C-alpha positions as CSV (number, residue, x, y, z in Angstrom):
1,M,195.6,122.6,47.8
2,P,199.3,123.1,48.4
3,Q,201.0,121.3,51.3
4,H,204.0,122.6,53.3
5,A,206.8,120.3,54.5
6,D,208.0,120.4,58.0
7,A,211.6,120.0,59.3
8,I,211.6,116.3,58.8
9,G,210.0,116.3,55.4
10,T,206.5,115.3,56.5
11,P,203.8,117.1,54.5
12,A,201.6,119.4,56.5
13,I,197.9,118.8,56.9
14,T,195.8,121.7,55.7
15,L,192.6,122.6,57.7
16,E,189.9,124.3,55.7
17,L,187.4,126.4,57.6
18,V,184.3,127.4,55.7
19,T,182.3,130.3,57.0
20,R,178.9,131.7,56.0
21,E,180.6,134.9,54.8
22,T,183.3,133.4,52.6
23,T,184.3,130.2,51.0
24,S,188.0,130.8,51.3
25,T,190.1,128.4,53.3
26,R,192.6,129.1,55.9
27,Q,195.8,126.9,56.1
28,L,196.8,126.2,59.6
29,G,199.4,123.6,59.0
30,F,197.0,120.6,59.3
31,S,193.4,119.8,58.1
32,F,190.6,117.3,58.8
33,E,187.2,116.4,57.3
34,A,184.1,117.5,59.2
35,P,182.0,114.4,60.4
36,Q,178.7,113.7,58.5
37,I,175.4,113.0,60.4
38,A,174.0,109.5,59.6
39,R,170.4,109.4,58.2
40,R,167.9,106.8,59.3
41,I,165.7,105.6,56.5
42,W,162.3,104.2,57.7
43,P,160.3,101.7,55.7
44,V,156.7,102.8,55.5
45,S,155.4,99.7,57.4
46,E,157.9,100.2,60.2
47,L,157.1,103.9,60.6
48,I,153.3,103.2,60.7
49,E,153.8,100.3,63.2
50,S,155.9,102.6,65.4
51,V,153.3,105.3,65.3
52,R,150.5,102.8,66.0
53,E,152.3,101.4,69.0
54,H,152.8,105.0,70.3
55,V,149.2,105.9,69.7
56,E,147.8,102.8,71.4
57,E,150.1,103.2,74.4
58,Q,149.1,106.9,74.9
59,F,145.4,106.5,74.0
60,G,144.6,102.8,75.0
61,D,141.3,103.6,76.8
62,V,139.4,106.7,75.7
63,W,135.8,108.0,75.6
64,V,134.9,109.9,72.5
65,E,131.7,111.8,71.9
66,G,130.3,112.7,68.5
67,E,127.7,112.1,65.8
68,I,127.5,109.0,63.7
69,S,127.8,109.4,59.9
70,N,128.5,107.1,57.0
71,Y,127.3,104.0,59.0
72,R,128.1,100.8,57.1
73,P,127.4,97.3,58.6
74,A,129.5,94.6,56.9
75,P,128.3,91.1,56.1
76,S,130.8,89.8,58.6
77,G,128.9,91.5,61.4
78,H,131.5,94.3,61.9
79,L,130.2,97.9,62.1
80,Y,132.1,100.8,60.4
81,F,131.1,104.4,60.7
82,T,132.6,107.9,61.2
83,L,132.4,109.8,64.5
84,K,132.4,113.5,63.8
85,D,131.8,116.9,65.3
86,A,131.8,120.4,63.9
87,E,135.6,120.5,63.2
88,A,136.9,116.9,62.8
89,Q,136.0,113.4,62.1
90,L,137.3,110.0,63.2
91,P,136.8,106.6,61.6
92,V,135.5,103.9,64.0
93,V,135.3,100.2,63.8
94,L,133.1,98.0,66.1
95,F,133.9,94.4,65.7
96,R,131.1,91.7,65.6
97,R,131.7,90.4,69.1
98,Q,131.2,93.8,70.6
99,A,128.4,94.7,68.1
100,L,126.3,91.8,69.3
101,L,126.2,93.3,72.8
102,L,124.7,96.6,71.7
103,R,121.2,97.3,73.0
104,F,120.3,99.6,70.2
105,R,120.9,99.9,66.4
106,P,123.3,102.6,65.3
107,E,122.2,104.9,62.6
108,D,123.4,108.1,60.9
109,G,122.9,111.3,62.8
110,L,122.8,109.6,66.2
111,H,124.8,111.3,69.0
112,V,126.7,108.7,70.9
113,L,129.5,108.2,73.4
114,V,132.1,105.6,72.3
115,R,134.7,103.9,74.5
116,G,137.7,102.2,72.8
117,R,141.3,102.5,72.0
118,A,143.0,104.7,69.3
119,S,144.9,102.9,66.7
120,V,146.3,103.3,63.1
121,Y,145.0,101.2,60.2
122,A,148.3,100.3,58.5
123,Q,146.8,99.6,55.0
124,R,145.7,103.2,54.7
125,G,147.9,104.9,57.3
126,Q,144.8,106.2,58.9
127,L,144.0,107.0,62.5
128,Q,140.9,105.1,63.8
129,L,139.1,104.2,67.0
130,V,138.6,100.5,67.8
131,A,135.4,100.7,69.8
132,E,134.6,98.4,72.7
133,T,131.2,99.8,73.7
134,M,128.8,102.5,72.7
135,E,125.8,104.3,74.2
136,P,123.6,107.1,73.0
137,V,123.9,110.5,74.5
138,G,120.6,111.7,76.0
139,A,118.1,108.8,75.9
140,G,119.2,105.5,77.4
141,S,120.2,102.6,75.1
142,L,117.3,100.5,76.2
143,Q,114.8,103.2,75.5
144,L,116.4,103.9,72.1
145,A,116.4,100.3,71.3
146,F,112.7,100.0,72.3
147,E,111.7,103.0,70.1
148,Q,113.8,101.7,67.1
149,L,112.3,98.2,67.3
150,K,108.8,99.5,67.8
151,E,109.0,101.7,64.7
152,R,110.5,98.9,62.6
153,L,107.9,96.3,63.6
154,K,105.1,98.8,63.2
155,A,106.3,99.5,59.7
156,E,106.1,95.8,58.9
157,G,102.4,95.7,60.0
158,L,103.0,93.5,63.1
159,F,100.9,95.8,65.2
160,D,97.9,95.8,62.9
161,A,94.6,94.7,64.4
162,E,93.7,92.8,61.3
163,R,96.6,90.4,62.0
164,K,95.6,89.6,65.5
165,K,93.7,86.4,66.5
166,K,90.6,86.3,68.6
167,L,90.7,84.5,72.0
168,P,88.5,81.4,72.4
169,A,85.4,82.2,74.4
170,F,85.5,79.0,76.4
171,P,89.1,77.7,76.5
172,R,89.7,74.4,78.1
173,T,93.4,74.8,79.0
174,V,95.5,77.9,79.3
175,G,99.3,77.8,78.9
176,I,101.1,80.4,81.0
177,V,104.8,81.3,80.5
178,T,106.3,82.8,83.6
179,S,108.6,82.1,86.6
180,P,107.3,79.2,88.7
181,T,108.5,80.9,91.9
182,G,107.0,84.4,91.6
183,A,103.8,85.8,93.0
184,V,102.4,86.1,89.4
185,I,101.5,82.4,89.1
186,R,99.8,82.3,92.5
187,D,97.6,85.3,91.8
188,F,96.7,83.9,88.4
189,L,95.7,80.6,89.8
190,N,93.6,82.2,92.6
191,I,91.6,84.3,90.2
192,V,91.1,81.4,87.7
193,G,90.0,79.1,90.6
194,R,87.5,81.7,91.9
195,R,86.0,82.6,88.5
196,H,86.3,79.4,86.5
197,S,87.2,76.3,88.5
198,G,86.9,74.1,85.4
199,L,89.7,75.8,83.5
200,N,93.0,73.9,83.3
201,V,96.2,75.9,83.7
202,L,99.5,74.5,82.2
203,L,102.6,76.2,83.6
204,F,105.7,76.4,81.3
205,P,108.6,77.6,83.5
206,A,110.8,80.2,81.9
207,S,113.1,83.0,83.0
208,V,111.4,86.4,82.7
209,Q,114.6,88.5,83.3
210,G,118.2,88.2,82.2
211,E,120.1,87.5,79.1
212,Q,118.7,83.9,78.7
213,A,115.1,85.1,79.1
214,P,114.3,85.9,75.4
215,A,115.5,82.5,74.2
216,E,113.5,80.6,76.9
217,V,110.3,82.6,76.3
218,E,110.7,82.0,72.5
219,A,111.2,78.2,73.1
220,A,108.2,78.1,75.5
221,I,105.9,79.7,72.8
222,A,107.1,77.3,70.2
223,E,106.7,74.2,72.4
224,L,103.2,75.1,73.6
225,N,102.2,75.5,69.9
226,R,103.6,72.1,69.1
227,S,102.1,70.3,72.1
228,G,98.5,70.8,71.1
229,L,97.6,70.8,74.9
230,V,96.5,74.5,75.3
231,D,94.0,76.8,73.6
232,V,95.6,80.1,74.5
233,I,99.1,81.3,75.7
234,V,99.7,83.9,78.4
235,L,103.0,85.7,78.9
236,A,103.1,86.9,82.5
237,R,105.5,88.9,84.6
238,G,105.4,91.4,87.4
239,G,106.4,95.0,87.2
240,G,109.9,96.3,87.0
241,S,112.3,98.8,85.4
242,L,113.0,99.0,81.7
243,E,116.0,96.8,82.2
244,D,113.9,94.2,84.0
245,L,111.4,94.1,81.2
246,A,114.1,94.0,78.5
247,A,113.3,90.3,77.6
248,F,109.8,91.3,76.4
249,N,111.3,94.2,74.3
250,S,113.4,91.8,72.3
251,E,112.8,91.2,68.6
252,R,113.0,87.4,68.9
253,V,110.2,87.3,71.5
254,A,108.1,89.6,69.2
255,R,108.7,87.4,66.2
256,A,107.8,84.3,68.2
257,I,104.5,85.9,69.3
258,V,103.7,86.7,65.6
259,A,104.6,83.2,64.5
260,S,102.4,81.6,67.1
261,R,99.4,79.6,65.8
262,L,97.6,80.0,69.2
263,P,96.4,83.4,70.4
264,V,98.9,85.1,72.8
265,V,97.9,87.3,75.7
266,S,100.6,89.7,77.1
267,A,100.4,90.4,80.8
268,I,103.7,92.2,81.5
269,G,104.3,94.5,84.4
270,H,101.9,97.1,85.7
271,E,99.1,98.9,83.9
272,T,101.4,101.8,83.0
273,D,104.2,99.5,81.6
274,F,104.2,98.9,77.9
275,T,106.5,96.5,76.0
276,I,107.0,95.3,72.4
277,A,105.2,92.1,73.4
278,D,102.1,94.1,74.3
279,F,102.0,95.7,70.8
280,V,102.3,92.4,68.9
281,A,100.3,90.2,71.2
282,D,96.7,89.3,70.2
283,L,95.5,90.8,73.5
284,R,97.2,93.1,76.0
285,A,96.2,92.7,79.7
286,P,97.2,95.5,82.2
287,T,98.4,93.0,84.7
288,P,98.6,89.2,85.1
289,S,95.5,89.2,87.3
290,A,93.6,91.2,84.7
291,A,94.7,88.5,82.1
292,A,93.1,85.8,84.2
293,E,89.9,87.9,84.5
294,L,89.8,88.5,80.7
295,I,90.3,84.8,79.8
296,T,87.5,83.7,82.2
297,E,85.2,86.6,81.3
298,A,82.9,84.7,79.1
299,Q,82.6,81.8,81.5
300,H,82.1,84.2,84.4
301,R,79.4,86.1,82.6
302,I,77.6,82.8,81.9
303,A,78.0,81.7,85.5
304,E,76.5,85.0,86.7
305,H,73.7,84.7,84.1
306,L,73.0,81.1,85.3
307,D,73.0,82.3,88.9
308,G,70.4,85.0,88.0
309,Q,68.3,82.6,86.1
310,T,68.4,80.0,88.9
311,S,67.2,82.7,91.4
312,R,64.4,83.7,89.0
313,L,63.5,80.0,88.5
314,E,63.4,79.4,92.2
315,R,61.2,82.4,92.8
316,A,58.9,81.3,89.9
317,T,58.7,77.8,91.2
318,R,57.9,78.9,94.7
319,F,55.1,81.1,93.3
320,R,53.7,78.3,91.2
321,L,53.8,75.9,94.1
322,M,52.0,78.4,96.2
323,Q,49.3,78.8,93.5
324,A,49.1,75.0,93.2
325,H,48.6,74.7,96.9
326,R,45.8,77.2,96.7
327,Q,44.1,75.3,93.8
328,V,44.5,72.0,95.6
329,D,43.0,73.4,98.7
330,G,40.0,74.5,96.7
331,L,39.5,71.1,95.0
332,S,37.9,68.0,96.3
333,I,40.1,65.0,96.9
334,D,38.4,62.9,94.1
335,K,38.7,65.6,91.5
336,A,42.4,66.2,92.4
337,E,43.1,62.5,92.2
338,W,41.4,62.3,88.8
339,R,43.5,65.2,87.5
340,V,46.7,63.7,88.8
341,T,45.8,60.3,87.2
342,A,45.0,62.0,83.8
343,L,48.3,63.9,84.0
344,L,50.2,60.6,84.7
345,H,48.4,58.9,81.8
346,R,49.3,61.7,79.4
347,M,53.0,61.6,80.5
348,N,53.1,57.8,80.1
349,Q,51.6,58.2,76.6
350,R,54.3,60.8,75.7
351,L,57.0,58.4,77.0
352,D,55.6,55.6,74.8
353,D,55.6,57.8,71.7
354,G,59.1,58.9,72.4
355,S,60.2,55.3,72.8
356,F,58.5,54.3,69.5
357,R,60.2,57.2,67.7
358,A,63.6,56.3,69.2
359,E,63.2,52.7,68.2
360,A,62.3,53.6,64.6
361,A,65.2,56.1,64.4
362,V,67.6,53.4,65.6
363,A,66.3,50.9,63.1
364,D,66.5,53.4,60.2
365,H,70.0,54.3,61.3
366,L,71.1,50.6,61.5
367,Q,69.6,49.9,58.0
368,M,71.5,52.9,56.6
369,R,74.7,51.7,58.2
370,M,74.2,48.2,56.8
371,R,73.6,49.6,53.3
372,R,76.9,51.6,53.6
373,V,78.7,48.5,54.8
374,A,77.4,46.5,51.9
375,V,78.5,49.2,49.4
376,Q,81.9,49.3,51.0
377,E,82.2,45.5,50.9
378,E,81.3,45.5,47.2
379,R,83.9,48.1,46.5
380,L,86.5,46.1,48.5
381,L,85.7,43.0,46.6
382,R,86.2,44.9,43.3
383,Q,89.5,46.0,44.5
384,D,90.6,42.6,45.8
385,P,94.3,42.3,45.1
386,R,93.9,38.6,44.4
387,R,92.0,39.3,41.2
388,G,94.7,41.6,40.0
389,L,97.3,39.1,41.0
390,S,95.6,36.4,38.9
391,A,95.4,38.6,35.9
392,A,99.0,39.6,36.3
393,R,100.0,35.9,36.4
394,E,98.2,35.3,33.2
395,R,99.8,38.3,31.5
396,L,103.2,37.1,32.8
397,A,102.7,33.6,31.4
398,S,101.6,35.0,28.0
399,H,104.7,37.3,27.9
400,H,106.9,34.3,28.8
401,V,105.5,32.3,25.9
402,H,106.0,35.2,23.5
403,L,109.5,35.7,24.8
404,E,110.5,32.0,24.3
405,R,109.1,32.1,20.7
406,A,111.0,35.3,20.0
407,Q,114.2,33.8,21.3
408,E,113.8,30.7,19.2
409,R,113.2,32.8,16.1
410,M,116.2,34.9,16.9
411,L,118.5,31.9,17.5
412,H,117.3,30.3,14.2
413,K,118.0,33.5,12.3
414,V,121.5,33.8,13.9
415,N,122.3,30.2,13.2
416,T,121.3,30.7,9.6
417,E,123.4,33.8,9.2
418,L,126.4,32.1,10.9
419,G,126.1,29.1,8.5
420,F,126.1,31.5,5.5
421,L,129.1,33.4,6.9
422,R,130.9,30.1,7.7
423,T,130.4,29.0,4.1
424,R,131.7,32.3,2.7
425,L,134.6,32.3,5.1
426,H,135.6,28.8,4.1
427,A,135.4,29.7,0.5
428,L,137.7,32.6,1.1
429,S,140.1,30.7,3.4
430,P,143.6,30.1,2.1
431,L,143.3,26.5,3.5
432,A,140.6,25.8,0.9
433,V,142.9,27.0,-1.8
434,L,145.5,24.6,-0.5
435,E,143.0,21.8,-0.7
436,R,142.6,22.5,-4.4
437,G,146.3,21.7,-5.0
438,Y,148.0,25.0,-4.4
439,A,150.8,25.5,-2.0
440,I,152.3,28.4,0.1
441,V,156.1,28.8,0.0
442,Q,158.1,30.6,2.7
443,G,161.7,31.6,2.6
444,P,164.3,31.0,5.3
445,S,163.1,34.1,7.2
446,G,159.5,33.0,7.0
447,K,158.6,35.6,4.4
448,L,156.1,34.5,1.7
449,I,157.7,33.8,-1.7
450,R,155.8,35.6,-4.4
451,S,158.4,35.8,-7.1
452,T,161.4,33.7,-8.3
453,Q,163.5,36.7,-7.7
454,Q,163.1,36.2,-4.0
455,V,165.0,32.9,-4.0
456,H,168.5,31.7,-5.1
457,P,170.0,28.3,-5.8
458,G,170.8,26.6,-2.5
459,D,168.1,28.4,-0.4
460,V,166.0,26.2,1.8
461,V,162.3,26.9,1.5
462,A,159.3,25.6,3.4
463,T,156.3,24.6,1.4
464,R,152.9,24.3,3.0
465,V,150.2,22.1,1.5
466,S,146.8,21.2,2.7
467,D,147.9,18.4,5.1
468,G,151.3,19.8,6.3
469,T,154.6,21.4,5.5
470,F,157.8,20.1,3.9
471,K,161.2,21.7,3.2
472,S,163.2,21.7,0.0
473,R,166.3,23.2,-1.5
474,V,166.3,25.4,-4.5
475,E,168.3,24.0,-7.4
476,A,167.4,26.7,-9.9
477,S,164.9,29.4,-10.5
478,V,163.1,30.1,-13.7
479,S,161.0,33.2,-14.1
480,G,157.6,32.9,-15.8
481,K,158.8,35.3,-18.5
482,S,161.7,33.1,-19.5
483,T,159.5,30.0,-19.6
484,K,157.0,31.7,-21.8
485,K,159.8,32.8,-24.2
486,R,161.4,29.2,-24.3
487,D,158.0,27.7,-25.0
488,H,157.5,30.1,-27.8
489,E,160.9,29.3,-29.3
490,Q,160.2,25.5,-29.1
491,R,156.9,26.0,-30.9
């Protein structure tokens, strides 16, 4: 663009104004360049990180309601699923530590309310919800967990009647797992003492409510099985809400009941309360007091039967005594005395017969025992270790003799072979050749002289014979070929 000079010769600056209507420029005597706006270029990771921080700051604690889909539990214990409604969906992750606190098992199609914080998963640039807790919408989490576990254990056949064990009719000792301070144990002991005073009760203290209760009840069942002190186990607890009975709705308690070698009676809550332990137990009692009555039922029936028979026997005895009095009153004293004497004689004779049979039985038993002892003594003598030890000593001595003979033969064979090899080695030894008058000649460097061409007049050589070595100086060397030719000419 042309520039105009001012009065002092300085070139003018041209200003170009560009409008939307035309691209022509207007010269105003000076010009300048329009400033350019600087661009900020974001790396992907920085942009995602900035968005994530903004999202977590704005939505750090939110409740989200939706339906679970694409539920995927990972081997690490983390839970992954999608929370969706009719118009959108949101990925959710529930890490293992929080997942262990759930009271129910998530599954596809379940309508839930999730609390957590919104975040962005940088590797996929994806919005997600990091859950802290979750609860079902509608039914409570405890009730849902109860129904889920009930259906799963039922499908495994743990509720089947064929699997359950029968209670012993006359147990000697009952092991009861309950709190030692509650009214349950007092009621149980009162009923047992009233109905069956001979029954022993072994209390295994355990928590029946709280987070530690399932582990303590499980350990109590296992320990009572190992102890061998009880014949039946009773799990007892008073009534309460679903939260109070949660320990007996846990899977670990249910599995412990199923694994028990001893029969287990569940006496949890009131008659209208049902727990998972009731379904897997070998017998369900409506209340702890009812459990005491069921365990002592057989003994109580027998006691009632004995009481009835005792009353009948007393009435029959009184009736017979009354008849006997009447008969005695109608008899003379001499006749009555004769009958009593005869009765005593018969009783004495029966006693003597019983004594003879008992003595004969004892004698036969002793003889049989003596014969068994003799047989065992004979077997023991046949298996006397001293006989076997003596035979082993004889075999050892025989093997020792055979081994010594074999060693002698082997040594003689080796000595013979060594002598033969020594003879061959001596025959092949260069020393033997020297003893026959030959010699070994070595040059100044110690190299063997095999040809006259290897030495020259004046060389000092070492000659080794059978009894030593001597040095000599070469005066002249004559090859074998020249000697042969000279001998031929002389002939």
